[in-house]
mmCIF file of the C-alpha atoms, coordinates in Angstrom:
data_MODEL
# 
_entry.id   MODEL 
# 
loop_
_atom_site.group_PDB 
_atom_site.id 
_atom_site.type_symbol 
_atom_site.label_atom_id 
_atom_site.label_alt_id 
_atom_site.label_comp_id 
_atom_site.label_asym_id 
_atom_site.label_entity_id 
_atom_site.label_seq_id 
_atom_site.pdbx_PDB_ins_code 
_atom_site.Cartn_x 
_atom_site.Cartn_y 
_atom_site.Cartn_z 
_atom_site.occupancy 
_atom_site.B_iso_or_equiv 
_atom_site.pdbx_formal_charge 
_atom_site.auth_seq_id 
_atom_site.auth_comp_id 
_atom_site.auth_asym_id 
_atom_site.auth_atom_id 
_atom_site.pdbx_PDB_model_num 
ATOM 1   C CA . UNK A 1 1   ? -26.051 -50.245 -60.075 1.00 0.00 ? 1   UNK A CA 1 
ATOM 2   C CA . UNK A 1 2   ? -25.955 -54.085 -59.136 1.00 0.00 ? 2   UNK A CA 1 
ATOM 3   C CA . UNK A 1 3   ? -24.143 -54.298 -55.352 1.00 0.00 ? 3   UNK A CA 1 
ATOM 4   C CA . UNK A 1 4   ? -21.164 -56.135 -56.660 1.00 0.00 ? 4   UNK A CA 1 
ATOM 5   C CA . UNK A 1 5   ? -20.533 -53.349 -58.970 1.00 0.00 ? 5   UNK A CA 1 
ATOM 6   C CA . UNK A 1 6   ? -21.192 -50.729 -56.011 1.00 0.00 ? 6   UNK A CA 1 
ATOM 7   C CA . UNK A 1 7   ? -18.626 -53.050 -53.927 1.00 0.00 ? 7   UNK A CA 1 
ATOM 8   C CA . UNK A 1 8   ? -16.023 -53.136 -56.648 1.00 0.00 ? 8   UNK A CA 1 
ATOM 9   C CA . UNK A 1 9   ? -16.169 -49.303 -56.500 1.00 0.00 ? 9   UNK A CA 1 
ATOM 10  C CA . UNK A 1 10  ? -16.981 -48.187 -53.124 1.00 0.00 ? 10  UNK A CA 1 
ATOM 11  C CA . UNK A 1 11  ? -16.277 -51.486 -50.992 1.00 0.00 ? 11  UNK A CA 1 
ATOM 12  C CA . UNK A 1 12  ? -13.756 -52.030 -47.750 1.00 0.00 ? 12  UNK A CA 1 
ATOM 13  C CA . UNK A 1 13  ? -13.239 -55.170 -45.821 1.00 0.00 ? 13  UNK A CA 1 
ATOM 14  C CA . UNK A 1 14  ? -12.126 -54.034 -41.849 1.00 0.00 ? 14  UNK A CA 1 
ATOM 15  C CA . UNK A 1 15  ? -11.005 -56.959 -39.579 1.00 0.00 ? 15  UNK A CA 1 
ATOM 16  C CA . UNK A 1 16  ? -12.668 -57.826 -36.082 1.00 0.00 ? 16  UNK A CA 1 
ATOM 17  C CA . UNK A 1 17  ? -12.024 -55.276 -33.375 1.00 0.00 ? 17  UNK A CA 1 
ATOM 18  C CA . UNK A 1 18  ? -10.738 -52.575 -35.704 1.00 0.00 ? 18  UNK A CA 1 
ATOM 19  C CA . UNK A 1 19  ? -12.078 -48.817 -34.767 1.00 0.00 ? 19  UNK A CA 1 
ATOM 20  C CA . UNK A 1 20  ? -13.738 -47.049 -38.308 1.00 0.00 ? 20  UNK A CA 1 
ATOM 21  C CA . UNK A 1 21  ? -13.678 -43.976 -36.435 1.00 0.00 ? 21  UNK A CA 1 
ATOM 22  C CA . UNK A 1 22  ? -13.641 -42.686 -32.909 1.00 0.00 ? 22  UNK A CA 1 
ATOM 23  C CA . UNK A 1 23  ? -15.764 -40.066 -30.957 1.00 0.00 ? 23  UNK A CA 1 
ATOM 24  C CA . UNK A 1 24  ? -14.489 -36.535 -32.010 1.00 0.00 ? 24  UNK A CA 1 
ATOM 25  C CA . UNK A 1 25  ? -12.658 -37.198 -34.886 1.00 0.00 ? 25  UNK A CA 1 
ATOM 26  C CA . UNK A 1 26  ? -12.676 -35.371 -38.184 1.00 0.00 ? 26  UNK A CA 1 
ATOM 27  C CA . UNK A 1 27  ? -14.335 -37.727 -40.804 1.00 0.00 ? 27  UNK A CA 1 
ATOM 28  C CA . UNK A 1 28  ? -15.359 -37.435 -44.584 1.00 0.00 ? 28  UNK A CA 1 
ATOM 29  C CA . UNK A 1 29  ? -17.003 -40.633 -45.041 1.00 0.00 ? 29  UNK A CA 1 
ATOM 30  C CA . UNK A 1 30  ? -20.182 -42.444 -44.560 1.00 0.00 ? 30  UNK A CA 1 
ATOM 31  C CA . UNK A 1 31  ? -20.823 -46.373 -44.705 1.00 0.00 ? 31  UNK A CA 1 
ATOM 32  C CA . UNK A 1 32  ? -23.254 -48.665 -45.481 1.00 0.00 ? 32  UNK A CA 1 
ATOM 33  C CA . UNK A 1 33  ? -23.088 -52.518 -44.278 1.00 0.00 ? 33  UNK A CA 1 
ATOM 34  C CA . UNK A 1 34  ? -22.957 -55.136 -46.478 1.00 0.00 ? 34  UNK A CA 1 
ATOM 35  C CA . UNK A 1 35  ? -21.834 -57.486 -44.374 1.00 0.00 ? 35  UNK A CA 1 
ATOM 36  C CA . UNK A 1 36  ? -21.319 -58.157 -40.480 1.00 0.00 ? 36  UNK A CA 1 
ATOM 37  C CA . UNK A 1 37  ? -21.932 -55.783 -37.450 1.00 0.00 ? 37  UNK A CA 1 
ATOM 38  C CA . UNK A 1 38  ? -20.546 -52.463 -36.319 1.00 0.00 ? 38  UNK A CA 1 
ATOM 39  C CA . UNK A 1 39  ? -21.109 -51.593 -32.875 1.00 0.00 ? 39  UNK A CA 1 
ATOM 40  C CA . UNK A 1 40  ? -21.478 -47.743 -32.055 1.00 0.00 ? 40  UNK A CA 1 
ATOM 41  C CA . UNK A 1 41  ? -20.778 -46.324 -28.923 1.00 0.00 ? 41  UNK A CA 1 
ATOM 42  C CA . UNK A 1 42  ? -20.025 -43.130 -26.827 1.00 0.00 ? 42  UNK A CA 1 
ATOM 43  C CA . UNK A 1 43  ? -18.507 -41.813 -23.807 1.00 0.00 ? 43  UNK A CA 1 
ATOM 44  C CA . UNK A 1 44  ? -20.933 -40.425 -21.386 1.00 0.00 ? 44  UNK A CA 1 
ATOM 45  C CA . UNK A 1 45  ? -19.363 -39.739 -17.444 1.00 0.00 ? 45  UNK A CA 1 
ATOM 46  C CA . UNK A 1 46  ? -16.221 -41.591 -18.355 1.00 0.00 ? 46  UNK A CA 1 
ATOM 47  C CA . UNK A 1 47  ? -17.585 -44.896 -19.192 1.00 0.00 ? 47  UNK A CA 1 
ATOM 48  C CA . UNK A 1 48  ? -18.321 -46.406 -22.464 1.00 0.00 ? 48  UNK A CA 1 
ATOM 49  C CA . UNK A 1 49  ? -21.914 -46.399 -23.345 1.00 0.00 ? 49  UNK A CA 1 
ATOM 50  C CA . UNK A 1 50  ? -23.105 -49.091 -26.235 1.00 0.00 ? 50  UNK A CA 1 
ATOM 51  C CA . UNK A 1 51  ? -25.545 -46.934 -28.196 1.00 0.00 ? 51  UNK A CA 1 
ATOM 52  C CA . UNK A 1 52  ? -26.729 -49.655 -31.128 1.00 0.00 ? 52  UNK A CA 1 
ATOM 53  C CA . UNK A 1 53  ? -25.207 -52.596 -33.046 1.00 0.00 ? 53  UNK A CA 1 
ATOM 54  C CA . UNK A 1 54  ? -25.707 -52.273 -36.378 1.00 0.00 ? 54  UNK A CA 1 
ATOM 55  C CA . UNK A 1 55  ? -25.870 -54.954 -39.237 1.00 0.00 ? 55  UNK A CA 1 
ATOM 56  C CA . UNK A 1 56  ? -26.805 -55.524 -43.000 1.00 0.00 ? 56  UNK A CA 1 
ATOM 57  C CA . UNK A 1 57  ? -28.158 -52.380 -44.386 1.00 0.00 ? 57  UNK A CA 1 
ATOM 58  C CA . UNK A 1 58  ? -27.882 -50.054 -41.956 1.00 0.00 ? 58  UNK A CA 1 
ATOM 59  C CA . UNK A 1 59  ? -25.505 -46.824 -42.359 1.00 0.00 ? 59  UNK A CA 1 
ATOM 60  C CA . UNK A 1 60  ? -23.485 -45.019 -39.948 1.00 0.00 ? 60  UNK A CA 1 
ATOM 61  C CA . UNK A 1 61  ? -21.464 -41.865 -40.001 1.00 0.00 ? 61  UNK A CA 1 
ATOM 62  C CA . UNK A 1 62  ? -23.603 -39.769 -42.597 1.00 0.00 ? 62  UNK A CA 1 
ATOM 63  C CA . UNK A 1 63  ? -23.416 -36.755 -40.307 1.00 0.00 ? 63  UNK A CA 1 
ATOM 64  C CA . UNK A 1 64  ? -19.477 -35.997 -41.484 1.00 0.00 ? 64  UNK A CA 1 
ATOM 65  C CA . UNK A 1 65  ? -20.987 -35.847 -45.150 1.00 0.00 ? 65  UNK A CA 1 
ATOM 66  C CA . UNK A 1 66  ? -24.064 -34.010 -44.410 1.00 0.00 ? 66  UNK A CA 1 
ATOM 67  C CA . UNK A 1 67  ? -23.108 -31.306 -42.079 1.00 0.00 ? 67  UNK A CA 1 
ATOM 68  C CA . UNK A 1 68  ? -19.513 -31.858 -42.209 1.00 0.00 ? 68  UNK A CA 1 
ATOM 69  C CA . UNK A 1 69  ? -19.635 -32.287 -38.161 1.00 0.00 ? 69  UNK A CA 1 
ATOM 70  C CA . UNK A 1 70  ? -16.763 -34.285 -35.926 1.00 0.00 ? 70  UNK A CA 1 
ATOM 71  C CA . UNK A 1 71  ? -17.862 -38.138 -34.917 1.00 0.00 ? 71  UNK A CA 1 
ATOM 72  C CA . UNK A 1 72  ? -20.448 -38.313 -32.460 1.00 0.00 ? 72  UNK A CA 1 
ATOM 73  C CA . UNK A 1 73  ? -19.672 -41.879 -31.681 1.00 0.00 ? 73  UNK A CA 1 
ATOM 74  C CA . UNK A 1 74  ? -17.277 -44.498 -31.690 1.00 0.00 ? 74  UNK A CA 1 
ATOM 75  C CA . UNK A 1 75  ? -17.784 -47.168 -34.772 1.00 0.00 ? 75  UNK A CA 1 
ATOM 76  C CA . UNK A 1 76  ? -16.024 -50.733 -33.947 1.00 0.00 ? 76  UNK A CA 1 
ATOM 77  C CA . UNK A 1 77  ? -16.090 -53.806 -36.522 1.00 0.00 ? 77  UNK A CA 1 
ATOM 78  C CA . UNK A 1 78  ? -17.908 -57.135 -34.662 1.00 0.00 ? 78  UNK A CA 1 
ATOM 79  C CA . UNK A 1 79  ? -16.117 -59.910 -36.666 1.00 0.00 ? 79  UNK A CA 1 
ATOM 80  C CA . UNK A 1 80  ? -15.356 -59.201 -39.766 1.00 0.00 ? 80  UNK A CA 1 
ATOM 81  C CA . UNK A 1 81  ? -17.376 -56.347 -41.528 1.00 0.00 ? 81  UNK A CA 1 
ATOM 82  C CA . UNK A 1 82  ? -17.712 -55.639 -45.702 1.00 0.00 ? 82  UNK A CA 1 
ATOM 83  C CA . UNK A 1 83  ? -18.453 -51.779 -45.897 1.00 0.00 ? 83  UNK A CA 1 
ATOM 84  C CA . UNK A 1 84  ? -19.344 -49.412 -48.678 1.00 0.00 ? 84  UNK A CA 1 
ATOM 85  C CA . UNK A 1 85  ? -17.262 -46.365 -47.863 1.00 0.00 ? 85  UNK A CA 1 
ATOM 86  C CA . UNK A 1 86  ? -18.776 -43.095 -49.343 1.00 0.00 ? 86  UNK A CA 1 
ATOM 87  C CA . UNK A 1 87  ? -17.399 -39.586 -49.495 1.00 0.00 ? 87  UNK A CA 1 
ATOM 88  C CA . UNK A 1 88  ? -19.615 -36.682 -49.978 1.00 0.00 ? 88  UNK A CA 1 
ATOM 89  C CA . UNK A 1 89  ? -19.139 -36.413 -54.025 1.00 0.00 ? 89  UNK A CA 1 
ATOM 90  C CA . UNK A 1 90  ? -19.465 -40.605 -53.999 1.00 0.00 ? 90  UNK A CA 1 
ATOM 91  C CA . UNK A 1 91  ? -22.618 -40.606 -52.052 1.00 0.00 ? 91  UNK A CA 1 
ATOM 92  C CA . UNK A 1 92  ? -24.021 -38.121 -53.980 1.00 0.00 ? 92  UNK A CA 1 
ATOM 93  C CA . UNK A 1 93  ? -23.093 -39.936 -57.931 1.00 0.00 ? 93  UNK A CA 1 
ATOM 94  C CA . UNK A 1 94  ? -24.331 -43.284 -56.158 1.00 0.00 ? 94  UNK A CA 1 
ATOM 95  C CA . UNK A 1 95  ? -27.814 -42.327 -54.919 1.00 0.00 ? 95  UNK A CA 1 
ATOM 96  C CA . UNK A 1 96  ? -28.182 -40.359 -58.275 1.00 0.00 ? 96  UNK A CA 1 
ATOM 97  C CA . UNK A 1 97  ? -28.069 -43.266 -60.145 1.00 0.00 ? 97  UNK A CA 1 
ATOM 98  C CA . UNK A 1 98  ? -29.904 -45.751 -57.649 1.00 0.00 ? 98  UNK A CA 1 
ATOM 99  C CA . UNK A 1 99  ? -33.176 -44.273 -56.363 1.00 0.00 ? 99  UNK A CA 1 
ATOM 100 C CA . UNK A 1 100 ? -33.987 -47.464 -54.328 1.00 0.00 ? 100 UNK A CA 1 
ATOM 101 C CA . UNK A 1 101 ? -31.186 -47.034 -52.400 1.00 0.00 ? 101 UNK A CA 1 
ATOM 102 C CA . UNK A 1 102 ? -31.866 -43.233 -51.409 1.00 0.00 ? 102 UNK A CA 1 
ATOM 103 C CA . UNK A 1 103 ? -35.377 -43.940 -50.937 1.00 0.00 ? 103 UNK A CA 1 
ATOM 104 C CA . UNK A 1 104 ? -34.297 -46.515 -48.155 1.00 0.00 ? 104 UNK A CA 1 
ATOM 105 C CA . UNK A 1 105 ? -31.720 -44.231 -46.583 1.00 0.00 ? 105 UNK A CA 1 
ATOM 106 C CA . UNK A 1 106 ? -34.519 -41.638 -46.312 1.00 0.00 ? 106 UNK A CA 1 
ATOM 107 C CA . UNK A 1 107 ? -36.962 -44.185 -44.783 1.00 0.00 ? 107 UNK A CA 1 
ATOM 108 C CA . UNK A 1 108 ? -34.042 -45.559 -42.300 1.00 0.00 ? 108 UNK A CA 1 
ATOM 109 C CA . UNK A 1 109 ? -33.134 -42.178 -41.003 1.00 0.00 ? 109 UNK A CA 1 
ATOM 110 C CA . UNK A 1 110 ? -37.097 -41.542 -40.576 1.00 0.00 ? 110 UNK A CA 1 
ATOM 111 C CA . UNK A 1 111 ? -37.043 -44.683 -38.145 1.00 0.00 ? 111 UNK A CA 1 
ATOM 112 C CA . UNK A 1 112 ? -33.934 -43.437 -36.548 1.00 0.00 ? 112 UNK A CA 1 
ATOM 113 C CA . UNK A 1 113 ? -35.105 -39.953 -35.778 1.00 0.00 ? 113 UNK A CA 1 
ATOM 114 C CA . UNK A 1 114 ? -38.604 -41.946 -34.441 1.00 0.00 ? 114 UNK A CA 1 
ATOM 115 C CA . UNK A 1 115 ? -36.556 -44.722 -32.278 1.00 0.00 ? 115 UNK A CA 1 
ATOM 116 C CA . UNK A 1 116 ? -34.269 -41.800 -30.939 1.00 0.00 ? 116 UNK A CA 1 
ATOM 117 C CA . UNK A 1 117 ? -37.191 -39.809 -29.795 1.00 0.00 ? 117 UNK A CA 1 
ATOM 118 C CA . UNK A 1 118 ? -39.142 -43.229 -28.284 1.00 0.00 ? 118 UNK A CA 1 
ATOM 119 C CA . UNK A 1 119 ? -35.719 -44.304 -26.832 1.00 0.00 ? 119 UNK A CA 1 
ATOM 120 C CA . UNK A 1 120 ? -35.308 -40.879 -24.709 1.00 0.00 ? 120 UNK A CA 1 
ATOM 121 C CA . UNK A 1 121 ? -39.226 -40.901 -23.534 1.00 0.00 ? 121 UNK A CA 1 
ATOM 122 C CA . UNK A 1 122 ? -38.654 -44.585 -21.978 1.00 0.00 ? 122 UNK A CA 1 
ATOM 123 C CA . UNK A 1 123 ? -35.208 -43.411 -20.705 1.00 0.00 ? 123 UNK A CA 1 
ATOM 124 C CA . UNK A 1 124 ? -36.785 -40.557 -18.986 1.00 0.00 ? 124 UNK A CA 1 
ATOM 125 C CA . UNK A 1 125 ? -39.524 -43.004 -17.603 1.00 0.00 ? 125 UNK A CA 1 
ATOM 126 C CA . UNK A 1 126 ? -36.886 -45.477 -16.948 1.00 0.00 ? 126 UNK A CA 1 
ATOM 127 C CA . UNK A 1 127 ? -39.189 -48.044 -18.352 1.00 0.00 ? 127 UNK A CA 1 
ATOM 128 C CA . UNK A 1 128 ? -37.037 -50.933 -19.815 1.00 0.00 ? 128 UNK A CA 1 
ATOM 129 C CA . UNK A 1 129 ? -40.245 -52.962 -20.835 1.00 0.00 ? 129 UNK A CA 1 
ATOM 130 C CA . UNK A 1 130 ? -41.207 -49.924 -23.491 1.00 0.00 ? 130 UNK A CA 1 
ATOM 131 C CA . UNK A 1 131 ? -37.194 -49.724 -24.356 1.00 0.00 ? 131 UNK A CA 1 
ATOM 132 C CA . UNK A 1 132 ? -37.176 -53.436 -25.347 1.00 0.00 ? 132 UNK A CA 1 
ATOM 133 C CA . UNK A 1 133 ? -40.813 -53.136 -27.262 1.00 0.00 ? 133 UNK A CA 1 
ATOM 134 C CA . UNK A 1 134 ? -39.434 -50.548 -29.280 1.00 0.00 ? 134 UNK A CA 1 
ATOM 135 C CA . UNK A 1 135 ? -36.136 -52.067 -30.135 1.00 0.00 ? 135 UNK A CA 1 
ATOM 136 C CA . UNK A 1 136 ? -37.702 -55.081 -31.408 1.00 0.00 ? 136 UNK A CA 1 
ATOM 137 C CA . UNK A 1 137 ? -40.540 -53.299 -33.189 1.00 0.00 ? 137 UNK A CA 1 
ATOM 138 C CA . UNK A 1 138 ? -37.887 -51.316 -35.366 1.00 0.00 ? 138 UNK A CA 1 
ATOM 139 C CA . UNK A 1 139 ? -35.709 -54.603 -35.990 1.00 0.00 ? 139 UNK A CA 1 
ATOM 140 C CA . UNK A 1 140 ? -38.954 -56.116 -37.213 1.00 0.00 ? 140 UNK A CA 1 
ATOM 141 C CA . UNK A 1 141 ? -39.464 -52.863 -39.142 1.00 0.00 ? 141 UNK A CA 1 
ATOM 142 C CA . UNK A 1 142 ? -36.542 -52.755 -40.764 1.00 0.00 ? 142 UNK A CA 1 
ATOM 143 C CA . UNK A 1 143 ? -36.914 -56.565 -42.167 1.00 0.00 ? 143 UNK A CA 1 
ATOM 144 C CA . UNK A 1 144 ? -40.660 -56.396 -42.872 1.00 0.00 ? 144 UNK A CA 1 
ATOM 145 C CA . UNK A 1 145 ? -42.375 -56.761 -40.059 1.00 0.00 ? 145 UNK A CA 1 
ATOM 146 C CA . UNK A 1 146 ? -44.798 -59.925 -40.035 1.00 0.00 ? 146 UNK A CA 1 
ATOM 147 C CA . UNK A 1 147 ? -42.522 -61.407 -43.580 1.00 0.00 ? 147 UNK A CA 1 
ATOM 148 C CA . UNK A 1 148 ? -39.496 -61.111 -41.086 1.00 0.00 ? 148 UNK A CA 1 
ATOM 149 C CA . UNK A 1 149 ? -37.860 -64.069 -39.592 1.00 0.00 ? 149 UNK A CA 1 
ATOM 150 C CA . UNK A 1 150 ? -35.107 -63.001 -36.959 1.00 0.00 ? 150 UNK A CA 1 
ATOM 151 C CA . UNK A 1 151 ? -32.472 -64.970 -35.529 1.00 0.00 ? 151 UNK A CA 1 
ATOM 152 C CA . UNK A 1 152 ? -33.344 -65.325 -31.524 1.00 0.00 ? 152 UNK A CA 1 
ATOM 153 C CA . UNK A 1 153 ? -29.997 -65.756 -29.800 1.00 0.00 ? 153 UNK A CA 1 
ATOM 154 C CA . UNK A 1 154 ? -28.688 -62.908 -32.384 1.00 0.00 ? 154 UNK A CA 1 
ATOM 155 C CA . UNK A 1 155 ? -31.500 -60.528 -31.563 1.00 0.00 ? 155 UNK A CA 1 
ATOM 156 C CA . UNK A 1 156 ? -31.630 -60.752 -27.940 1.00 0.00 ? 156 UNK A CA 1 
ATOM 157 C CA . UNK A 1 157 ? -27.780 -60.588 -27.913 1.00 0.00 ? 157 UNK A CA 1 
ATOM 158 C CA . UNK A 1 158 ? -27.364 -57.212 -29.585 1.00 0.00 ? 158 UNK A CA 1 
ATOM 159 C CA . UNK A 1 159 ? -30.446 -55.908 -27.872 1.00 0.00 ? 159 UNK A CA 1 
ATOM 160 C CA . UNK A 1 160 ? -28.741 -56.464 -24.447 1.00 0.00 ? 160 UNK A CA 1 
ATOM 161 C CA . UNK A 1 161 ? -25.359 -54.991 -25.918 1.00 0.00 ? 161 UNK A CA 1 
ATOM 162 C CA . UNK A 1 162 ? -27.308 -52.266 -27.168 1.00 0.00 ? 162 UNK A CA 1 
ATOM 163 C CA . UNK A 1 163 ? -29.516 -51.262 -24.578 1.00 0.00 ? 163 UNK A CA 1 
ATOM 164 C CA . UNK A 1 164 ? -27.442 -52.508 -21.974 1.00 0.00 ? 164 UNK A CA 1 
ATOM 165 C CA . UNK A 1 165 ? -29.369 -55.200 -20.271 1.00 0.00 ? 165 UNK A CA 1 
ATOM 166 C CA . UNK A 1 166 ? -29.112 -58.043 -19.089 1.00 0.00 ? 166 UNK A CA 1 
ATOM 167 C CA . UNK A 1 167 ? -29.437 -60.782 -21.452 1.00 0.00 ? 167 UNK A CA 1 
ATOM 168 C CA . UNK A 1 168 ? -31.512 -62.373 -18.745 1.00 0.00 ? 168 UNK A CA 1 
ATOM 169 C CA . UNK A 1 169 ? -33.839 -59.352 -18.956 1.00 0.00 ? 169 UNK A CA 1 
ATOM 170 C CA . UNK A 1 170 ? -33.985 -59.972 -22.672 1.00 0.00 ? 170 UNK A CA 1 
ATOM 171 C CA . UNK A 1 171 ? -34.932 -63.394 -22.666 1.00 0.00 ? 171 UNK A CA 1 
ATOM 172 C CA . UNK A 1 172 ? -37.824 -63.146 -19.484 1.00 0.00 ? 172 UNK A CA 1 
ATOM 173 C CA . UNK A 1 173 ? -39.192 -60.173 -21.928 1.00 0.00 ? 173 UNK A CA 1 
ATOM 174 C CA . UNK A 1 174 ? -39.130 -62.348 -25.085 1.00 0.00 ? 174 UNK A CA 1 
ATOM 175 C CA . UNK A 1 175 ? -40.664 -65.057 -22.865 1.00 0.00 ? 175 UNK A CA 1 
ATOM 176 C CA . UNK A 1 176 ? -43.705 -63.051 -22.331 1.00 0.00 ? 176 UNK A CA 1 
ATOM 177 C CA . UNK A 1 177 ? -44.293 -62.165 -25.624 1.00 0.00 ? 177 UNK A CA 1 
ATOM 178 C CA . UNK A 1 178 ? -44.204 -65.564 -26.321 1.00 0.00 ? 178 UNK A CA 1 
ATOM 179 C CA . UNK A 1 179 ? -46.815 -66.431 -23.950 1.00 0.00 ? 179 UNK A CA 1 
ATOM 180 C CA . UNK A 1 180 ? -49.198 -63.518 -25.023 1.00 0.00 ? 180 UNK A CA 1 
ATOM 181 C CA . UNK A 1 181 ? -48.870 -64.294 -28.619 1.00 0.00 ? 181 UNK A CA 1 
ATOM 182 C CA . UNK A 1 182 ? -47.241 -61.740 -30.170 1.00 0.00 ? 182 UNK A CA 1 
ATOM 183 C CA . UNK A 1 183 ? -43.893 -63.439 -30.773 1.00 0.00 ? 183 UNK A CA 1 
ATOM 184 C CA . UNK A 1 184 ? -43.969 -67.297 -32.011 1.00 0.00 ? 184 UNK A CA 1 
ATOM 185 C CA . UNK A 1 185 ? -40.390 -68.709 -31.217 1.00 0.00 ? 185 UNK A CA 1 
ATOM 186 C CA . UNK A 1 186 ? -38.963 -72.159 -32.624 1.00 0.00 ? 186 UNK A CA 1 
ATOM 187 C CA . UNK A 1 187 ? -35.755 -73.438 -33.592 1.00 0.00 ? 187 UNK A CA 1 
ATOM 188 C CA . UNK A 1 188 ? -34.037 -70.453 -32.872 1.00 0.00 ? 188 UNK A CA 1 
ATOM 189 C CA . UNK A 1 189 ? -36.315 -68.382 -35.288 1.00 0.00 ? 189 UNK A CA 1 
ATOM 190 C CA . UNK A 1 190 ? -38.396 -65.496 -34.090 1.00 0.00 ? 190 UNK A CA 1 
ATOM 191 C CA . UNK A 1 191 ? -41.683 -64.170 -35.973 1.00 0.00 ? 191 UNK A CA 1 
ATOM 192 C CA . UNK A 1 192 ? -43.936 -61.712 -35.346 1.00 0.00 ? 192 UNK A CA 1 
ATOM 193 C CA . UNK A 1 193 ? -47.281 -62.360 -34.997 1.00 0.00 ? 193 UNK A CA 1 
ATOM 194 C CA . UNK A 1 194 ? -49.036 -58.944 -33.460 1.00 0.00 ? 194 UNK A CA 1 
ATOM 195 C CA . UNK A 1 195 ? -47.826 -56.124 -34.850 1.00 0.00 ? 195 UNK A CA 1 
ATOM 196 C CA . UNK A 1 196 ? -50.390 -53.609 -33.084 1.00 0.00 ? 196 UNK A CA 1 
ATOM 197 C CA . UNK A 1 197 ? -49.865 -55.456 -29.483 1.00 0.00 ? 197 UNK A CA 1 
ATOM 198 C CA . UNK A 1 198 ? -46.033 -54.861 -29.813 1.00 0.00 ? 198 UNK A CA 1 
ATOM 199 C CA . UNK A 1 199 ? -46.235 -51.311 -31.045 1.00 0.00 ? 199 UNK A CA 1 
ATOM 200 C CA . UNK A 1 200 ? -48.668 -50.492 -27.810 1.00 0.00 ? 200 UNK A CA 1 
ATOM 201 C CA . UNK A 1 201 ? -46.057 -52.254 -25.474 1.00 0.00 ? 201 UNK A CA 1 
ATOM 202 C CA . UNK A 1 202 ? -43.158 -50.058 -26.804 1.00 0.00 ? 202 UNK A CA 1 
ATOM 203 C CA . UNK A 1 203 ? -46.112 -46.632 -27.064 1.00 0.00 ? 203 UNK A CA 1 
ATOM 204 C CA . UNK A 1 204 ? -45.366 -46.552 -30.768 1.00 0.00 ? 204 UNK A CA 1 
ATOM 205 C CA . UNK A 1 205 ? -47.816 -44.528 -32.885 1.00 0.00 ? 205 UNK A CA 1 
ATOM 206 C CA . UNK A 1 206 ? -48.927 -44.736 -36.296 1.00 0.00 ? 206 UNK A CA 1 
ATOM 207 C CA . UNK A 1 207 ? -47.837 -48.016 -36.567 1.00 0.00 ? 207 UNK A CA 1 
ATOM 208 C CA . UNK A 1 208 ? -50.157 -49.031 -39.253 1.00 0.00 ? 208 UNK A CA 1 
# 
């Protein structure tokens, strides 16, 4: 099924700043991002914490149609966002007709579980360096590793937001990775040069 056909049937456009759902809301839809970004946040100790900034190809809200639980976080549009919105029946119908999308979602779920486990590991150890390396590794993984070309400013800004680390800390880490030839950075573009070394800093096993 072509993307434009999917958007005609399931697409919605969300204005910047609009909250799609809040933590503890009931829900019956999941979403796949076609354009733009979604900020995922959660209240912890009376303070809002940003868990992630999701972009094109990412999905969220899937637990509402898989296990029908209440929303575990808040989703907010960052800029104008184009989404595919599916209820349980619509999602099942869509993946039955498009195995490629189904496999992509399974792959992302597996990466998400691995990233969450590693994030807890680094948070327990209070290792911001490992946390940044892990986050960058999975960003490259979702974009094809050495084939990927990332926007440096966008990547560092989103990492700063999602990890709640100062932007200066992120830029210093990127400079370090450039100096030790893990990254190549030029004209606001980032290319991964050494996947194994980045995985080693992030303590990611089974990265081949």
